[in-house]
N, C-alpha and C positions, 0 to 999 in steps of 0.2 A: 433966527430960531429955527432949528431943524424940524421938519415935519415928520421925520422918522421917529416912531415911538421909542422911548428909552426902556420901557418895561419889557422884559423877556417874554412875559405872557402875551402882551400885546403884539410883539413881533411874531411869535409863533402863530398866533391867531391870524395875523395879517398874511403871513406866508401860506398858511394852510388854506385860507380863503382865496388868495390869489391863485395858488396852484390848482385849486378846484374850479375857480371861476373861468380861468382862461380855457381849459379844455372843454368846459361846459358851453361857453359862448361859441367856441369854434365848432363844437358838435352841433349846436343849434343852427349856426349859419350853414354848415355843410349839409345838414339834414334838409333845411329849407331849400337850398339850391338843388339837391338831388331830387326832392319831391316835386319842385317846380319844373325841372327838366323832364321828369317822368310824365307829368301831366301834359306838358307841351308835346312830348314825343307821341303820346297816345292821341292827342288832338291831331297831330300831323298824319299819323297812320289812318285815323278816321277820315280826314279830308281826302287823303290820297286814295283810299279805298272807295270813297263815295264818288270821286271824280272818275275813277276807272269804271265803276258801274254805270255812271252817267254816259260815258263814252261808248260803252258796249250797247246801251239802250239806244243811243243816238244812231249808231251804225245799223242796228236792227230796224229802227223806225224809218231810216232812209230808204230801205227796200220797199216799204209800204207807201211812203209819201211820194207826191208828184215832184217835189223839189227839195233842195237842201234847206231852204229857209222854213218851209213848212215842217220839215222834220225837226228843225231846231225849236220851233215854237211848241210843237206837240210834246217833244221830250222835256222841255223846260216846264210845261204845265203838268205833265204826268209824273215825272220823276222828282220826288221831293225828299229831302232829308231834314229832320228836325234841327232848327237853329243853323242850317247851312245855307248860305247865299251863294248861288251859282251864276256866273256871268260868262258869256261867250263873246270874246273880243276879236274883231277881224284884224287884218294886217295894217289897217289905217288907224287903229286905236279906237274904232267905234264899237259900242256894245251892240252886238247883233241880237242877242237874246239874254234875258236875265230873270232871276227869280223876282217875283213881285216884292216890292219893298215892305208891304204890310199884308200879312196873311192872317186875318183874324181867326179863320177856321182852324188853323193848325197851331194857334198860340204863338206864332213866330213874330218877332219884332226886328225888322231890319231898317235902319235909318235911310232916308232918301239919299243921303250923301255917300252911302257905302259904295255904290257903283262908280261914281267919279273918283273916289279915293283909291279904288282898286286900279282904275285906268291910269291914274297919276303914278302909282307905284310901279305899274308895268312899264310905263314910258321912261321912268327914271332908270330902270335897270335893263331896258331893251325888251321889245315885244317878243323876240324869239328866244329869250333866256328864261328858263324855268326859275321861279322864285319861291322862297319860303320865308315869309317875313310877318311881322306884326305891325298893324297900322291902327290909327285912331280915326274913328268916324263918329262924330258927335261926342258924346260923353263916354263912349264905350271903346274897348279895344277889340280888334278882330285879328284872327290868325288867317293869313292869306297864303294859299299855295296855288301855283299855276303850272300848266303843262301844255305841250303842243297838241294840236288837233287838226286833222286834214279831212275836209268834207268836199266831195265833188272837185277834187284837185285844188281847192281853195284852203289856204292856211288860216287857222284860227288858234286862239289861245283860250283854253278852258281854265277858269279860275274858280276857286271856292273860298269863301270867307266865313269863318266860324266864330261866333261870339265867345269871348273869353270871360264873360260875366260870371259864369259858374266857377270857373277856375280861379278868378280873382277873389270870389267870395271864400273859396276854400283856403286859398293862400292867406287871405286877410284873417281868417279864423286861426290859421296856424301861427301867424305873426302875433296875434293877440294872446294866444296860448303861451307862446315862448316869452312874450313880454311880461306875462304874469308868473310863469313857472320858473324861469331862469333867475329873476331877482329873489323869488321865494327860496329857491334852492341855495342861492348864494348866502342869503340871510341865515338860513338854517345851518349852512356850513360854518358861518362865522360864529353863531351861537354855540354850535357843537364844538368847534375848534377852541373857543374860549373855555368851555367846560373841560375839554380834554386837557388843554394846557394847564388849567388850574389844578386839575386832578394829578397830572403828571409832575407838576412842580411842587405839589404839596409836601413831599419829603424834603425838597430843597428849602422850602419855607420853614419847615420844622427844624432842619439843620441850622439855618441862619438864626432862628430864634434861640436855639440851644447854644450856638457859638457865641451869640451876644451876651449870654449869661455867664460864660466862662471867663474868669479873671485869673490873676496871678495866684490868688488864694484858693481857687477851685480848679486847678489844672488837672486834678484827678478825674474830672468828669469827661465823658466822651459823647460824640455825636451818635444819634441812633442810626443803625445800619439797616435801611429798609428802602424799598422802591425797586426800580429797574436795575439792570446790570451797571449802567453808567453811573447812576446815583449811588449804588452800593460801592462802586470803585472809588468815587469821589469821597464818600464818607470814610472809607478805610484809609485813603491817602491823608485826609485831614486828621483822622485819629492817630495815624503814625506820626504826623507832624506834632500833634499834641503830646504824644509819648516822648518824642525827642525834646520838645520844649520843657516838659516836666522834668526829664532827666537833666537837662541843662540848668533849669532853675534850681533843682535839688543840688547839683554840683556847685552852683554859684553860692547857694546858702551855706553848704558845707565848707566851701572855700572861704567865705567871709568869716564863718565861725572859727575855722582853723587858723586863718590869718590873724584874726583878732587875738586868739589864744597865744599864738607864737609871738606876736608883737607885744602882748601884754607882759610877758615874763621879763624880757630885757628892760622894758620901760619901767616896770615895777622895781627891778633891781636898781636902776639909776635913781629913781625917786627916793626909794628907801635909803640907799647909801648916802644920797645927798642930805636927806633929812637927818639921818643919824650923825653925819659929819658936822652939820650946822647946829645940832642940838646942844653941843657943848662949846663954851666960849674959847677954851684953850685945849689944843691937842699938840702932840709931838709931831716932828717931821715924819717919823716912821709910820705913825697912824695915818697921817694925811696921804703918804705915798701908798699905803695899803688900800685906803679908801679909793684913791684915784685909780689904782690898778683894777679894782673891782668894777668901777664905772667904765674904764676903758675896755675891759673884756665885754661888758654888756653892750656898749655902744658898737664895738666891732661886730658882735653877733647881730645886733639890730641892723647895722649897715649891710651885712651879708644877706639877710632876709629880704631887705628892701631891694637890693640889687638883683637878687634872683627873681623876685616878683616882677620887677621892671623888665627883666629879660624875657620872662614868660609872656608878659603883656605885649611886648613888642613882637614876639613870635606869633601870638594869636592874632594880632591886628595886621600881620603881613609886613610890618616895618623892619623886621629883623631879616635882612638879606645877607647871607654869608658871602664873603669874598671868594672868588674863584681864582686860586693861584696854585701853581704846582707845589705839592708837598709830598713827603714820604711818610706813610703811616707807621712804618717800623721805627723811624726816628722819633715821631711823636710819642709812640708807645714807650720807647726807652726813656725819654724825658719825663713822662708821667710816672714811670716806675721809680726813677730817681727822686722825683718830687715827693713821693709818699714814703720813702725809706725811713724818715725820721718818725712818722706816725707808726709805721710797722715795728720799729725798734721799741717804741714806748709800750706797745702791747705785746711785745715778744712774739710777733707774727713773722713767719718766714715767707719772703717773696720769691717765687720761682718763675722765671721767664723762659718759656720754651723757645724752640728754634724760630728764627725770624725769616721772612721772605722779603724780596724787593716788592714794595707796594706803592708805586707812584699813583698820585691821586690829585684831582683838582678840587680844592676846598679851602675852608677857612681854618687856618692852623690854630688860632686862638680858641675857636669854638670846639674844634675836634679835640684839642688838648684838654679843655674843660670837661668834655664828655668822658674822656679816659680817666681823668682825675676823679670824677664823681664815681665812676664804676669801681676804681681801686679803693677809694676812700670808704665806699659803702661795704666792700668786701672785707677790708681790714677791720672796720668797726664791729662787724658781726661775726668775726672769727674768734674762737676761744683763745685764751692765753696759751701760747706755745703752738698754735695752729699754723696753717699755711694757706697762702693764696697763690694759685697757679694761673699764669697768663699764657695763652696759646694764640697762634696766628696761622692762618692757612688761606688758600685760594681754591674755591670750588665753584664749578658751573658759572664762571664769569663773575664771581662775587668774592670780596675779601671778607673773611670771618675772623673776628677777634673775640675770644672767650675769656671771661674772668670767673674763676671758680674758687669758692671759699669752703671751709669745713665747718661752718656754723650750724646752728640748730635747725635751719631750714624755715621755709615759709609755709604756713598751713594752706591746704588745698583751697579752702574757701576764700583765701586772700590773694590767690594768684592773679585774678582779674583786676584787683584794685591796687596792686603794688606800684603801678606807675601813676596813680592819682596823686594830685598835689596835696601835701600835708598828711598823706596816709603813712602810718607807721604801725607795724605789728610790735607793740611794746613788749609783750610777754616773750615772744620767740626771738626777737632781734632788738635787744636794748641798745640805746644810743648814748654816747657821751657828748660832751660839748667841745671836744677837741677835734682838730682835723681841718681839712681843706674846705669842707662844706659846713653849712650851718647846723646840720642835724635837725632841720625843721621838716623833713619829709619832702623836700623839693628837688633833691639831687637826681633821683631816677626820672622824675618828670622832665627836668631840664635835659638830661642825657637823651631821652627818647626824642624830644622835640628837635634837638640838634641833629640827631641821626636822620630824622624825617626831612629836615631842611636840606640835607645832602643827598636825598634820594635813597636813603637806606632804612634799616629797621633796627630796633633794639627790643629783644624779647627775653622773657624768663624761660630759658630752655629746659631747666630741670631744677627741682627743689625738693630735698628730703633731708632728714637728719644726717648731718655729716657731709652733705654736698649740695651746694646751690650754684647754679651756672647761669650767668647772664651772657647772652651772645649778641654781638653787633655785626650786621652785614652791611657792606657798602658796595656799590657797583664798581667792578674793576675796570 
């Protein structure tokens, strides 16, 4: 089981606390080290200045004293510094003179072992080498500094030992203060971080609660847009997603309703014709043939609708992969025009094919042929009796352009954006019949656009007004 918290609020609090605690602890340690070194430097300066003053007094006393030893004893007795232990060590390591170990009058307390401890430290480092070190004498620590001294041509070492009890007390107080203050500040940071994380994530919590209430029946609802820039951006992205989902669900509902309506008509014809045929025990052969012909037409229409729905479903799922083989678009266009001549003659519509160009292309000949048939079928069905359908072909800016133009009543402006939707038909302006190459169910243009997109092209309604409607297909040359 992972120790890392799964809650975003807990993670933010932990990161906030950690990022504050690490610099705070580092600052405390650094401050303690700097303060400790500063106190030790002041102590070293004090000891050094005291020993320099002692040496000057010793030199002055030597002029008045009869011997060097007498000068040492008098100077040791007369020159005193509070809490400073002074010892004069000769070249053999013997203490020639030293501050009394216990001086009740001056409130000084120096342990008896301080002198031997100083001598031991001098011998470890060499009597002639100046030292600055910290030693332990008894239960206390002392700062010891030594320096050379010459008296009557005799070499000595003057040393000073200063008790670090006061400094230790100060540092101990600082440690206690840090030990209390730093955990308190870290705890305060954790509490404050948790509060800030909760406050900052409150809009996200509200969004989550609102999102949990949204279902397929309430897709019109949206998340509240509030909070910081990041939360607002997230809310807008989710709301845009809900817009697309609502549009998709609405299209799906409309598609199901339209598909049910389109499928209901041929199935109703089949059932009704079968019921009527079976309702009478005896019928003539002509009557049976007429009834079977009606059922055959209805079944063919039903088959075409199902096939087109299956084609669109495969395209939407990505399973409809067009074959890539060399074709010539002008040949496909010629074949499509020949294929709809019978339908054009039935409606007395004149087909006009403009100049063709060489248009080699890599694509699926069957799908491209179906696209062209759908466009021509759509144009013929919506042309008036005696009207014309013009087909042009050109190459511009690295694109093949094929335009199909009819002289029908046109498509209302409010329907331009929906003309490629599945099962959409403008019944008043562009009536349909049941004859032709396509089903008349409102799927022809949707299939044509999908085939164009599968080949890297586009199919658009270029223009539509009374007397002229142009659909234009473009494919990469």
